[in-house]
N, CA, C and O atoms as CSV, one atom per row, in Angstrom:
chain,resi,resn,atom,element,x,y,z
A,1,UNK,N,N,48.946,-36.374,-186.009
A,1,UNK,CA,C,47.541,-35.998,-186.042
A,1,UNK,C,C,46.715,-37.186,-185.538
A,1,UNK,O,O,46.888,-38.320,-185.984
A,2,UNK,N,N,45.825,-36.895,-184.607
A,2,UNK,CA,C,44.971,-37.958,-184.082
A,2,UNK,C,C,43.670,-38.026,-184.888
A,2,UNK,O,O,43.347,-37.110,-185.644
A,3,UNK,N,N,42.935,-39.121,-184.714
A,3,UNK,CA,C,41.753,-39.365,-185.527
A,3,UNK,C,C,40.721,-38.248,-185.410
A,3,UNK,O,O,40.020,-37.960,-186.380
A,4,UNK,N,N,40.612,-37.614,-184.246
A,4,UNK,CA,C,39.628,-36.538,-184.108
A,4,UNK,C,C,40.017,-35.310,-184.929
A,4,UNK,O,O,39.147,-34.552,-185.358
A,5,UNK,N,N,41.314,-35.109,-185.148
A,5,UNK,CA,C,41.744,-34.017,-186.032
A,5,UNK,C,C,41.290,-34.284,-187.462
A,5,UNK,O,O,40.802,-33.385,-188.147
A,6,UNK,N,N,41.453,-35.517,-187.901
A,6,UNK,CA,C,41.037,-35.894,-189.260
A,6,UNK,C,C,39.523,-35.711,-189.406
A,6,UNK,O,O,39.051,-35.159,-190.400
A,7,UNK,N,N,38.771,-36.176,-188.413
A,7,UNK,CA,C,37.310,-36.046,-188.439
A,7,UNK,C,C,36.916,-34.573,-188.479
A,7,UNK,O,O,36.032,-34.188,-189.244
A,8,UNK,N,N,37.565,-33.752,-187.665
A,8,UNK,CA,C,37.267,-32.323,-187.642
A,8,UNK,C,C,37.578,-31.642,-188.960
A,8,UNK,O,O,36.801,-30.809,-189.426
A,9,UNK,N,N,38.712,-31.987,-189.569
A,9,UNK,CA,C,39.085,-31.400,-190.857
A,9,UNK,C,C,38.089,-31.805,-191.939
A,9,UNK,O,O,37.720,-30.975,-192.770
A,10,UNK,N,N,37.651,-33.047,-191.946
A,10,UNK,CA,C,36.641,-33.497,-192.914
A,10,UNK,C,C,35.348,-32.703,-192.702
A,10,UNK,O,O,34.701,-32.297,-193.667
A,11,UNK,N,N,34.979,-32.486,-191.451
A,11,UNK,CA,C,33.786,-31.691,-191.147
A,11,UNK,C,C,33.904,-30.273,-191.668
A,11,UNK,O,O,32.967,-29.746,-192.267
A,12,UNK,N,N,35.056,-29.652,-191.441
A,12,UNK,CA,C,35.285,-28.289,-191.933
A,12,UNK,C,C,35.196,-28.252,-193.459
A,12,UNK,O,O,34.581,-27.349,-194.027
A,13,UNK,N,N,35.808,-29.230,-194.117
A,13,UNK,CA,C,35.770,-29.272,-195.585
A,13,UNK,C,C,34.343,-29.419,-196.103
A,13,UNK,O,O,33.983,-28.804,-197.107
A,14,UNK,N,N,33.529,-30.228,-195.428
A,14,UNK,CA,C,32.125,-30.392,-195.836
A,14,UNK,C,C,31.357,-29.083,-195.708
A,14,UNK,O,O,30.638,-28.687,-196.625
A,15,UNK,N,N,31.509,-28.416,-194.572
A,15,UNK,CA,C,30.794,-27.162,-194.344
A,15,UNK,C,C,31.252,-26.104,-195.350
A,15,UNK,O,O,30.427,-25.397,-195.928
A,16,UNK,N,N,32.556,-25.996,-195.555
A,16,UNK,CA,C,33.075,-25.012,-196.508
A,16,UNK,C,C,32.653,-25.312,-197.938
A,16,UNK,O,O,32.335,-24.396,-198.697
A,17,UNK,N,N,32.647,-26.585,-198.312
A,17,UNK,CA,C,32.226,-26.956,-199.662
A,17,UNK,C,C,30.749,-26.612,-199.878
A,17,UNK,O,O,30.376,-26.091,-200.929
A,18,UNK,N,N,29.921,-26.903,-198.889
A,18,UNK,CA,C,28.491,-26.580,-198.999
A,18,UNK,C,C,28.289,-25.073,-199.072
A,18,UNK,O,O,27.465,-24.596,-199.852
A,19,UNK,N,N,29.030,-24.323,-198.270
A,19,UNK,CA,C,28.907,-22.866,-198.278
A,19,UNK,C,C,29.362,-22.295,-199.614
A,19,UNK,O,O,28.691,-21.437,-200.188
A,20,UNK,N,N,30.492,-22.765,-200.104
A,20,UNK,CA,C,31.015,-22.275,-201.381
A,20,UNK,C,C,30.050,-22.594,-202.525
A,20,UNK,O,O,29.794,-21.749,-203.382
A,21,UNK,N,N,29.524,-23.809,-202.532
A,21,UNK,CA,C,28.584,-24.202,-203.587
A,21,UNK,C,C,27.321,-23.349,-203.528
A,21,UNK,O,O,26.784,-22.963,-204.566
A,22,UNK,N,N,26.849,-23.056,-202.329
A,22,UNK,CA,C,25.662,-22.210,-202.189
A,22,UNK,C,C,25.967,-20.776,-202.621
A,22,UNK,O,O,25.165,-20.147,-203.312
A,23,UNK,N,N,27.116,-20.267,-202.215
A,23,UNK,CA,C,27.492,-18.890,-202.563
A,23,UNK,C,C,27.685,-18.714,-204.068
A,23,UNK,O,O,27.454,-17.631,-204.605
A,24,UNK,N,N,28.107,-19.774,-204.740
A,24,UNK,CA,C,28.327,-19.721,-206.181
A,24,UNK,C,C,27.082,-20.122,-206.979
A,24,UNK,O,O,27.130,-20.199,-208.207
A,25,UNK,N,N,25.969,-20.377,-206.284
A,25,UNK,CA,C,24.722,-20.711,-206.951
A,25,UNK,C,C,24.649,-22.136,-207.463
A,25,UNK,O,O,23.797,-22.456,-208.292
A,26,UNK,N,N,25.526,-22.990,-206.981
A,26,UNK,CA,C,25.546,-24.386,-207.429
A,26,UNK,C,C,24.707,-25.298,-206.542
A,26,UNK,O,O,24.440,-26.443,-206.905
A,27,UNK,N,N,24.292,-24.799,-205.386
A,27,UNK,CA,C,23.572,-25.623,-204.419
A,27,UNK,C,C,22.495,-24.771,-203.758
A,27,UNK,O,O,22.766,-23.664,-203.294
A,28,UNK,N,N,21.281,-25.291,-203.719
A,28,UNK,CA,C,20.165,-24.605,-203.064
A,28,UNK,C,C,20.346,-24.700,-201.554
A,28,UNK,O,O,20.381,-25.801,-201.006
A,29,UNK,N,N,20.461,-23.564,-200.876
A,29,UNK,CA,C,20.715,-23.570,-199.434
A,29,UNK,C,C,19.584,-24.204,-198.640
A,29,UNK,O,O,19.796,-24.642,-197.509
A,30,UNK,N,N,18.394,-24.262,-199.208
A,30,UNK,CA,C,17.261,-24.884,-198.520
A,30,UNK,C,C,17.036,-26.325,-198.960
A,30,UNK,O,O,16.095,-26.976,-198.507
A,31,UNK,N,N,17.897,-26.820,-199.839
A,31,UNK,CA,C,17.763,-28.182,-200.333
A,31,UNK,C,C,18.364,-29.201,-199.376
A,31,UNK,O,O,19.199,-28.872,-198.534
A,32,UNK,N,N,17.924,-30.432,-199.524
A,32,UNK,CA,C,18.370,-31.510,-198.640
A,32,UNK,C,C,19.881,-31.727,-198.713
A,32,UNK,O,O,20.508,-31.998,-197.689
A,33,UNK,N,N,20.470,-31.616,-199.890
A,33,UNK,CA,C,21.915,-31.858,-200.025
A,33,UNK,C,C,22.723,-30.849,-199.226
A,33,UNK,O,O,23.658,-31.219,-198.516
A,34,UNK,N,N,22.368,-29.586,-199.339
A,34,UNK,CA,C,23.061,-28.534,-198.603
A,34,UNK,C,C,22.877,-28.696,-197.102
A,34,UNK,O,O,23.839,-28.616,-196.339
A,35,UNK,N,N,21.652,-28.921,-196.688
A,35,UNK,CA,C,21.363,-29.074,-195.262
A,35,UNK,C,C,22.056,-30.297,-194.678
A,35,UNK,O,O,22.572,-30.247,-193.561
A,36,UNK,N,N,22.069,-31.395,-195.429
A,36,UNK,CA,C,22.723,-32.606,-194.936
A,36,UNK,C,C,24.240,-32.410,-194.833
A,36,UNK,O,O,24.857,-32.839,-193.858
A,37,UNK,N,N,24.833,-31.767,-195.828
A,37,UNK,CA,C,26.276,-31.510,-195.786
A,37,UNK,C,C,26.632,-30.641,-194.581
A,37,UNK,O,O,27.625,-30.893,-193.898
A,38,UNK,N,N,25.825,-29.627,-194.326
A,38,UNK,CA,C,26.069,-28.762,-193.175
A,38,UNK,C,C,25.871,-29.507,-191.852
A,38,UNK,O,O,26.659,-29.343,-190.921
A,39,UNK,N,N,24.828,-30.318,-191.773
A,39,UNK,CA,C,24.586,-31.090,-190.554
A,39,UNK,C,C,25.723,-32.079,-190.304
A,39,UNK,O,O,26.239,-32.172,-189.190
A,40,UNK,N,N,26.104,-32.808,-191.332
A,40,UNK,CA,C,27.168,-33.795,-191.178
A,40,UNK,C,C,28.494,-33.124,-190.845
A,40,UNK,O,O,29.214,-33.579,-189.956
A,41,UNK,N,N,28.819,-32.053,-191.545
A,41,UNK,CA,C,30.063,-31.338,-191.282
A,41,UNK,C,C,30.131,-30.807,-189.861
A,41,UNK,O,O,31.138,-30.989,-189.177
A,42,UNK,N,N,29.067,-30.150,-189.412
A,42,UNK,CA,C,29.030,-29.618,-188.053
A,42,UNK,C,C,29.100,-30.742,-187.021
A,42,UNK,O,O,29.749,-30.597,-185.986
A,43,UNK,N,N,28.439,-31.850,-187.299
A,43,UNK,CA,C,28.471,-32.992,-186.378
A,43,UNK,C,C,29.874,-33.577,-186.263
A,43,UNK,O,O,30.301,-33.960,-185.174
A,44,UNK,N,N,30.589,-33.646,-187.382
A,44,UNK,CA,C,31.963,-34.151,-187.343
A,44,UNK,C,C,32.873,-33.200,-186.567
A,44,UNK,O,O,33.751,-33.643,-185.827
A,45,UNK,N,N,32.665,-31.904,-186.735
A,45,UNK,CA,C,33.439,-30.935,-185.958
A,45,UNK,C,C,33.127,-31.097,-184.474
A,45,UNK,O,O,34.035,-31.062,-183.644
A,46,UNK,N,N,31.858,-31.272,-184.136
A,46,UNK,CA,C,31.488,-31.513,-182.735
A,46,UNK,C,C,32.173,-32.757,-182.186
A,46,UNK,O,O,32.639,-32.763,-181.047
A,47,UNK,N,N,32.231,-33.797,-182.984
A,47,UNK,CA,C,32.907,-35.024,-182.559
A,47,UNK,C,C,34.381,-34.754,-182.274
A,47,UNK,O,O,34.940,-35.294,-181.320
A,48,UNK,N,N,35.001,-33.931,-183.089
A,48,UNK,CA,C,36.414,-33.620,-182.877
A,48,UNK,C,C,36.632,-32.856,-181.568
A,48,UNK,O,O,37.724,-32.896,-181.001
A,49,UNK,N,N,35.606,-32.169,-181.091
A,49,UNK,CA,C,35.733,-31.401,-179.856
A,49,UNK,C,C,35.708,-32.274,-178.609
A,49,UNK,O,O,35.920,-31.775,-177.503
A,50,UNK,N,N,35.454,-33.564,-178.768
A,50,UNK,CA,C,35.464,-34.454,-177.601
A,50,UNK,C,C,36.866,-34.627,-177.042
A,50,UNK,O,O,37.028,-35.010,-175.883
A,51,UNK,N,N,37.884,-34.349,-177.855
A,51,UNK,CA,C,39.268,-34.458,-177.399
A,51,UNK,C,C,39.830,-33.085,-177.049
A,51,UNK,O,O,40.411,-32.901,-175.979
A,52,UNK,N,N,39.658,-32.128,-177.946
A,52,UNK,CA,C,40.145,-30.764,-177.725
A,52,UNK,C,C,38.951,-29.839,-177.600
A,52,UNK,O,O,38.522,-29.222,-178.576
A,53,UNK,N,N,38.411,-29.746,-176.378
A,53,UNK,CA,C,37.184,-28.977,-176.147
A,53,UNK,C,C,37.421,-27.484,-176.319
A,53,UNK,O,O,38.451,-26.945,-175.915
A,54,UNK,N,N,36.432,-26.830,-176.934
A,54,UNK,CA,C,36.441,-25.388,-177.109
A,54,UNK,C,C,34.990,-24.939,-177.028
A,54,UNK,O,O,34.189,-25.288,-177.895
A,55,UNK,N,N,34.640,-24.174,-176.004
A,55,UNK,CA,C,33.242,-23.801,-175.775
A,55,UNK,C,C,32.646,-23.015,-176.933
A,55,UNK,O,O,31.526,-23.296,-177.361
A,56,UNK,N,N,33.380,-22.036,-177.443
A,56,UNK,CA,C,32.816,-21.234,-178.536
A,56,UNK,C,C,32.587,-22.080,-179.789
A,56,UNK,O,O,31.597,-21.885,-180.494
A,57,UNK,N,N,33.487,-23.008,-180.070
A,57,UNK,CA,C,33.302,-23.906,-181.215
A,57,UNK,C,C,32.112,-24.839,-180.972
A,57,UNK,O,O,31.349,-25.125,-181.895
A,58,UNK,N,N,31.955,-25.311,-179.739
A,58,UNK,CA,C,30.812,-26.160,-179.398
A,58,UNK,C,C,29.502,-25.417,-179.641
A,58,UNK,O,O,28.575,-25.968,-180.234
A,59,UNK,N,N,29.426,-24.172,-179.186
A,59,UNK,CA,C,28.206,-23.385,-179.374
A,59,UNK,C,C,27.930,-23.120,-180.851
A,59,UNK,O,O,26.792,-23.233,-181.307
A,60,UNK,N,N,28.967,-22.770,-181.589
A,60,UNK,CA,C,28.799,-22.480,-183.020
A,60,UNK,C,C,28.379,-23.721,-183.788
A,60,UNK,O,O,27.389,-23.691,-184.520
A,61,UNK,N,N,29.104,-24.791,-183.635
A,61,UNK,CA,C,28.823,-26.005,-184.403
A,61,UNK,C,C,27.551,-26.697,-183.931
A,61,UNK,O,O,26.831,-27.293,-184.733
A,62,UNK,N,N,27.274,-26.619,-182.634
A,62,UNK,CA,C,26.013,-27.171,-182.124
A,62,UNK,C,C,24.823,-26.440,-182.719
A,62,UNK,O,O,23.837,-27.062,-183.115
A,63,UNK,N,N,24.918,-25.115,-182.781
A,63,UNK,CA,C,23.856,-24.309,-183.393
A,63,UNK,C,C,23.735,-24.612,-184.874
A,63,UNK,O,O,22.630,-24.753,-185.400
A,64,UNK,N,N,24.882,-24.711,-185.550
A,64,UNK,CA,C,24.907,-24.995,-186.988
A,64,UNK,C,C,24.243,-26.344,-187.284
A,64,UNK,O,O,23.441,-26.468,-188.209
A,65,UNK,N,N,24.593,-27.337,-186.489
A,65,UNK,CA,C,24.016,-28.677,-186.668
A,65,UNK,C,C,22.516,-28.667,-186.394
A,65,UNK,O,O,21.747,-29.277,-187.137
A,66,UNK,N,N,22.098,-27.983,-185.340
A,66,UNK,CA,C,20.682,-27.942,-184.972
A,66,UNK,C,C,19.845,-27.249,-186.047
A,66,UNK,O,O,18.793,-27.754,-186.438
A,67,UNK,N,N,20.309,-26.098,-186.522
A,67,UNK,CA,C,19.571,-25.377,-187.565
A,67,UNK,C,C,19.501,-26.213,-188.842
A,67,UNK,O,O,18.458,-26.273,-189.493
A,68,UNK,N,N,20.601,-26.851,-189.194
A,68,UNK,CA,C,20.622,-27.701,-190.391
A,68,UNK,C,C,19.679,-28.886,-190.239
A,68,UNK,O,O,18.975,-29.251,-191.181
A,69,UNK,N,N,19.666,-29.484,-189.054
A,69,UNK,CA,C,18.780,-30.626,-188.814
A,69,UNK,C,C,17.318,-30.211,-188.887
A,69,UNK,O,O,16.501,-30.927,-189.467
A,70,UNK,N,N,16.978,-29.075,-188.313
A,70,UNK,CA,C,15.596,-28.586,-188.378
A,70,UNK,C,C,15.199,-28.338,-189.833
A,70,UNK,O,O,14.100,-28.706,-190.247
A,71,UNK,N,N,16.083,-27.720,-190.607
A,71,UNK,CA,C,15.813,-27.491,-192.021
A,71,UNK,C,C,15.650,-28.785,-192.794
A,71,UNK,O,O,14.775,-28.899,-193.652
A,72,UNK,N,N,16.491,-29.757,-192.490
A,72,UNK,CA,C,16.423,-31.056,-193.158
A,72,UNK,C,C,15.111,-31.769,-192.832
A,72,UNK,O,O,14.478,-32.346,-193.716
A,73,UNK,N,N,14.713,-31.729,-191.583
A,73,UNK,CA,C,13.430,-32.340,-191.185
A,73,UNK,C,C,12.280,-31.641,-191.904
A,73,UNK,O,O,11.344,-32.297,-192.361
A,74,UNK,N,N,12.344,-30.316,-192.006
A,74,UNK,CA,C,11.311,-29.553,-192.711
A,74,UNK,C,C,11.207,-30.001,-194.167
A,74,UNK,O,O,10.109,-30.224,-194.677
A,75,UNK,N,N,12.354,-30.131,-194.831
A,75,UNK,CA,C,12.364,-30.565,-196.231
A,75,UNK,C,C,11.741,-31.953,-196.358
A,75,UNK,O,O,10.930,-32.187,-197.254
A,76,UNK,N,N,12.110,-32.866,-195.477
A,76,UNK,CA,C,11.594,-34.232,-195.552
A,76,UNK,C,C,10.097,-34.292,-195.270
A,76,UNK,O,O,9.378,-35.068,-195.901
A,77,UNK,N,N,9.624,-33.486,-194.332
A,77,UNK,CA,C,8.189,-33.450,-194.023
A,77,UNK,C,C,7.415,-32.887,-195.212
A,77,UNK,O,O,6.367,-33.416,-195.581
A,78,UNK,N,N,7.934,-31.809,-195.814
A,78,UNK,CA,C,7.244,-31.220,-196.960
A,78,UNK,C,C,7.183,-32.180,-198.140
A,78,UNK,O,O,6.208,-32.184,-198.891
A,79,UNK,N,N,8.217,-32.990,-198.304
A,79,UNK,CA,C,8.221,-33.965,-199.407
A,79,UNK,C,C,7.173,-35.050,-199.222
A,79,UNK,O,O,6.673,-35.604,-200.201
A,80,UNK,N,N,6.839,-35.356,-197.988
A,80,UNK,CA,C,5.851,-36.398,-197.717
A,80,UNK,C,C,4.422,-35.909,-197.889
A,80,UNK,O,O,3.503,-36.714,-198.042
A,81,UNK,N,N,4.229,-34.603,-197.864
A,81,UNK,CA,C,2.877,-34.046,-198.018
A,81,UNK,C,C,2.416,-34.205,-199.466
A,81,UNK,O,O,3.226,-34.216,-200.393
A,82,UNK,N,N,1.109,-34.327,-199.638
A,82,UNK,CA,C,0.586,-34.367,-201.013
A,82,UNK,C,C,0.972,-33.092,-201.752
A,82,UNK,O,O,0.815,-31.993,-201.221
A,83,UNK,N,N,1.466,-33.233,-202.951
A,83,UNK,CA,C,1.898,-32.084,-203.725
A,83,UNK,C,C,3.389,-31.822,-203.641
A,83,UNK,O,O,3.920,-31.012,-204.401
A,84,UNK,N,N,4.075,-32.500,-202.725
A,84,UNK,CA,C,5.536,-32.372,-202.624
A,84,UNK,C,C,6.004,-31.096,-201.977
A,84,UNK,O,O,5.221,-30.364,-201.373
A,85,UNK,N,N,7.279,-30.838,-202.108
A,85,UNK,CA,C,7.911,-29.644,-201.514
A,85,UNK,C,C,7.474,-28.388,-202.238
A,85,UNK,O,O,7.180,-28.420,-203.434
A,86,UNK,N,N,7.433,-27.300,-201.525
A,86,UNK,CA,C,7.029,-26.012,-202.096
A,86,UNK,C,C,8.169,-25.058,-202.076
A,86,UNK,O,O,8.027,-23.917,-202.516
């Protein structure tokens, strides 16, 4: 197993753990922890694709990372506003 396989597997585990925690009501899907786990996991999977490229995986994980990043930025911006997150 090469290092990109390990990175990809860690990414998959992060995404699955965040999804499972959200599905079981243990993690708020709109919270920073969930969004960060999804962003990091998808980013690690994308990194693994630098060796074994797969277009459909690139599109899926790129979209997953982008949506998670936008959500994370939204959470951080709302926290900086007077009154905090809503």
